[in-house]
N, C-alpha and C positions, 0 to 999 in steps of 0.2 A: 533020770539024771540029765542035766543040761549038757548038750554037746558043746565042746570048747570051740571057740572061733579060731580061725587061722591065725589071727593076731595074737590070741592067748597062747596058742601053741608055739608061736615064734618067741614070744616073751619067755616061756618056760625054757626054751633052748638057750636064749641069751643069758638068763640067770644061772643056768647050769654050767656055764663055761668057768672052769677053775684052773688056776695055774698049775696045781699039783697033778692034774691029769692031762696036761698038754704034752704032745709028743715033742721030743727034742728038736725035730725039724721045724716045728712051728715057733719054738723059742728062738732058734737060730735065725729064722727068716724075719722074726720081729726085730731082732737087733740089726739085721741088714737094712730093713726098710727105715728104721730109725736113723741110722747113719746116713743113708742116701737122702732121707727127708731133710735132715739138718743141713746136709751139703747144698741141696738145691734151694733151701730157704736163705742160707748165707749168700750164695751166688745171686739169688733172686733179688736181694737187697740192692744189687749193683746193676739190675736190668737197665740197658742203655737208654730207653725212652722214659724211664722215671717211675715205673710201677712201684718199685720198693720205696723210692724216695717219697712219692706222693702218699702212698698208703701209710707210711710211718709218720709223716707229718700230719696227715689227717687224724690218726689216732692220738698223736701228741696234742693237737688242738682240741679234740673231744674231751680230753682229760680222763679221769677214772681212777679208782683206788689202785694203789700199786701192788697188784696181786700176782702178775705174771709178766715175764720178760718179753719185750718186743725185740726179736732177733735182729742184731746189727743196729739197733736203735739207740742203745745206751741208756734206756729207761724201762720202767715197768708201767703197765696200765692194768685196767680190769681184765679179768679172764676173757670176757667177750671181745674186748678191743684187741688184746694180744692174739687171740685165736684168729680174729679177722685179718690183721696185718700179716701174721706169719703164714696163714693159709694162702693169702694172696701172693706172698713172695714165693711160697713153695710151688706155685703153678705159673709164676711170672715168665719163666724161661721155657715152659713146656718140656722141662728136663726131668720131671718127676716120673716115678715108675708107673707102670700100667700092667694089665693082665687081660685074660680072656674069659668072657667076652669083654671087648675094650671098655675100660673104665680107668679112672685115676684113683687108686685106693688110698694113697698116703696123704696127698695134699689136703683133702677135706677133713681128715680124721686126726692125724698126728698132731697138728697144732692145737686142736681142742683138747686132746689127751695131755699134752705137755702143759697147757695153761692150767688145767684142773689139778694135775699132779704137783705142779710147782706150788700153787697156792695152798694146797692141803698137805704138802710134804709127803706125798704117797710114795710107796716103794717101787723099785724097778720091777718086781714081780707083778704088782698091780698094773703097772704100765703095760707090760707084756700081755697080761690077761685082757686089757682093754683093746690093745692093738689087734689081737687075734679075733676078738668079738667084732670089732668095727669092720675088719676085712671080710669076715664071714657074713655078716648081715648085709653089707652093701653088695657083696658078690652074689648072695642069694636073691636080693631085690633085682640086681641087674639080669640074672638068669631068668627070673620070672617075668620081667618087663620086656617081653618079646617085641613089643611095638616101639621100644626106645631105639631108634635107628641112629647109627653112628653118623655124625656130621650133619644131622638134621633135627629140627624141632627143639627138644629140650636137651641141654648139655648135661652129661651124666654127673659131674661132681656136685652140681647144685640140686640134683634129684636123689639118686642113690647114695651119694656121698653124705647128704644131710642125714639120712637114716643111719648110716654107719657111725657118724660122729655122735648122734644121739644115743645109739646103743652103747658106745664107749663111755659116754657121760653117765648113763644109767649104772654101768658097772663101777665107775670110780666114785660116784656119789652115793652108792649103796642103796639104790632105789629098790623098793619091793615090787611085787608083780603089778599091783594096781597103779603105782606111780610110773612104772615102765610103760604100761599101756597108755597112760596119759602122755608121757613124753613122746612116744611114737605118734600119738594122735596130734600133738602140737606140731611135730615135725612135718606131718602131712600138709599143714597150712604154711609151712616155711619153705617147702621144696619149690624149686623153680630153676631159672637160668636158661636163656635162649642161645642156641648155637649160632644165630645170625650175628652175634657179637664176637665171633672168632676173628682174629686178626687185630682186635682192639684191646686196650687195657682191661676192659670189662670182663673178658673171658677169664682172666686169672682171678678176678674177684669172686667168680663162682665158687671156687674152692674156699676162699676166705669167708664168704657168706655162709657156706655149709658148716665150716668149723665153728663160726660164731653161734649159728643157730643150734648146733649140737649142744653147746654149753648152755644156751638159753633154755632150750627144751628140758634139759636135765634139771637145771636149777628151779625153773618154774614148777615142774612136776613135783619136785621134792617139797616145795612150799605149799602144795595143795591145788595148783592150777589144774583145771579140768579140760578135757578134750574128748573126742570120740574114742571109745574103747576098742574100736574095730576099724582102724585106718586102712587095713588091707582087705576089708570085706566089701560087700555090695555098696556102690556109690562112693567108694574110697579112692585110694591112690590110683589103682589100676584102671578103674572105670573112668575116673576124671581126666587123668593124664594121657591114657593110652586107648580110651574108648573100648576097654575090655580086650584089647590085643595083648593078652598076657596068659601066663600059666602060673597062677598064684600058688599051686601046690608045690612049686619048686622052692618057695621060701623055706620050707621045713624038710623037704625030701632030701635025705642024706646030709643034713646039717652037721658039720663037723666030722663027717665020716667019709673021707678025711677032710680036714680043713682046706679050704680052697687056696689058701696061701702056700700050702704044701703041694697040693695036686688040684689043678694043673700047675700052680706056682705063680711067681711074680716075674714080670719082665723089667729089666733095668736098662734105661736108655743110655746109649753111647753119645748121642748128639742132642743138643738143646733145640729140638724142633719137633713138629708133629710126627708121630711114629710112622705115618704113611710116606713121609719123605725119606726114611732111613734106607730103604732098599735102593732107591735111585742114588742116594749119597754114597752108599758103599760101593755100588757099581762104578760111579764116577771116580771115586778115590782109587779103586783097583785099576781102572783103565789108565788113569794118569800115572800111577806108579809103574804098571807093567810096560807101558809103551812110551814112558818118559815124555808125555804130551806137554807141549808148551802152549799157553793160551793163544799165541799168534798163529799156531798151526790149525786151529779149529775153524772149520768152514761151517759145520752144521752138527746139531745134536738132536737125537730123537729119543724120547722116553716112551716106551710101550707099557701101558698101564691098564689096570682093570677099570671098569666104569665106576669112578668115584670122583665126582666133580669138586668135592670139598677142597681138594689140594690142587686143582687146576686153576692157577692164578698167574697168568702170563706176565703181568705187570703189578706186583704188589705195591701197595700205596706207601708202605713204610718198611723199615727194617723188621719191625715186629710182625707185620703182615707177611713178610718173607718166610717166617717159620712154617707157614701153611701153604707154601708155593713149591711144587715139585720143580718148576722151571728154575726158580731162583736158587734153591738149595743145590740143585744139580750144577748150576753154573758156578756158584761159589766153590763147591768142592773141586771142580775142574780147575778153577783159577788159583785157589790157594793151597790145595792139597790137604785141607783140614776144615772142620766145621767147629767153631768155638762160640762162645757167648757173643764175642764181638763181631761175628759174621752177620749179626742182625741189628747193627746200628744203622741209623739213616745214612751216616757217612759211607758205610760199606755198600749199602743198597744202591746208593746213587753215585758211587765212584765210577770214573770213566770206563774202566775195564768191565765192570758188572753191567753197566748200561749198554755197552757195545755187545757183549756176549748174550745177554738175556733174550733178545729177539731171535737169536739163532737156535734156541732151545724149544723144540716142538714137543707137544704133549699129544700122543696118539692113543686112543682107547681101543683095546682089544677085548671084545665081549666074551671071548673064549677063556680069558683069565678070570678065575673066581674073585669076587670083590671082598670076600671074607679075608680078614687080615691074616689069619693063621694059614690059609691055603693059597694065598696069592703069590705071584712072582712079578718081577719087572725085568725089562730088558733095556739097556742103554746102548745106543749106537752112536758112534762119533765118526764123522767124515773129516779127514785131515787134508791140508793143502797139498800134500805130496801124493794124493790119490788114494791113500789107504782108507779103508773103513774098518774100525775096530768095534768089538761088541762084548758086552758082559751081561749075563743073566744072574740075578740074585733071587734065590728062593727063601732060604732060612736066614734069619738075622742072628748074630751072636748077641746075647743079652735077652733075646726073646725066650718065651717058654720052650723048654726042651734043649736050649742052647745057652745055658747061663754064662754070664761073665765070670771070669776067674776072680779070685780074691784080689789078685794084683791089679786087674782091670778096674774092679770096684773101688779099690783104694786110690788108684790114679785119678779117677773121677772125683772122689771125695776130696783129695788134697787140692786138685785144680780148682774146685768150687770153693772150698773153705778158705783157701788162702787168698781169695779176692777180698777177704775181710780180716781173717785172723793171721797172726804170725804162725810160722811152722810149729813152734813149740806148743802153742795153744791148740792148734789143729790136732797135733799128736796126742795131746791130753784128752781131747774130746773122743778120739778114736779109742783110746784105752778105756775110758769110762763107759762108752757105749758097748764095747765088747764084753764088759762084765756087768751089763745092765741088771741082770737078775740078782746080783749081790748088793746093789746099791740101796741104802735106806731111803734115799730121795734123789731128786735130780737137780738139787740146788747148785752143785758145782758145775754140771754141764750147762745149765741156763746162765749161770754167772759168766761162763767163758763165751758163750755165743751171743750174749747181750751186748758185748763190746761194740761201741759205735763204729760203723764201717769206715768213717774218715779218721779214726783214731789209730789205725794201724801204723 
């Protein structure tokens, strides 16, 4: 009897996921990530440098059958185009959720799921089933891809995210085993995205590309397109992208037992910036409040950080680049007492107070601090003009795994994002619908609401 390949075993696991056997925790988390995903897509449409505007206009110019909604665009386009625009907007602010090992599970997958579900009028239960599958597959690929380093080489949404989106498409399009093998094989040739583009508009398009390719891989496979039937086998994804620095067995080991969106869970961001900047931000905000620090009092700031050069950007070139700068995010937190979407406009980046404080923020590496995101801590020291030195250490983040945001905190984020495009009544209705997602016959009303053109508010 022929031994099943690892890819065949993975496909069996994918096709075995059924709504009726999902734990309540996975269903609830699926609704949470849907709400958070819609929020950051809506807010992403208003990204200050124009990521949402350009990606929307690009899709409008490309045309396409009116199959799925372009969020905040006021029109429909093809499933592929809508998935691309919405995925790009989902990651435009770096406000989309993440988890451990670090990855962005929602922005490459939910836009593909919504595009297919809207076009084919699929039920909320089918959507939840696809979300759980997408998260589990990309989580397993991320675990197995031990050579996929954070902040270096290939950016994860365009690699692991592409496989997650493809697995979701396989579920929603009703692919059989052979078709799903082909879809994953196609995805292997669609995976990519370079981390060197971090700080530019192109980084957000990695999620958009993954979502679009997930739809494409599923549709092509259903039409009979062929590909390698063992994309995770010899000379496949792991050998090509990671030169064998992988543990392929983790693709299937413990699959869904429990689902990774339940354990270890999903982290929801409080600030619209790279997650490694959040501890310094929280430390700066705490110091500002505790000691009533005024910007004019600040002589010098020191951020003690693990060895992770990705966010060591002393002079970010744009507001968007500032999302990946510990120095800039710490400075703005001290100046404004908050971090918002508008903290990353070019106007804020080059405002006189930010330009004056930024050179005073020093980034010091302490090799004794683990660089692993889950284990690390940071220390922020501030020297004041009256001679005082104040200090704050941050270990665990609220919103990170094991320290979830409260429902009140999650809803505060949702409404602050959604109301950049929607009226309060519209946002409230989206919330009501998502929170009863498993009862919905389709997502038509949700997509009609979020499709409203952002300038029509």
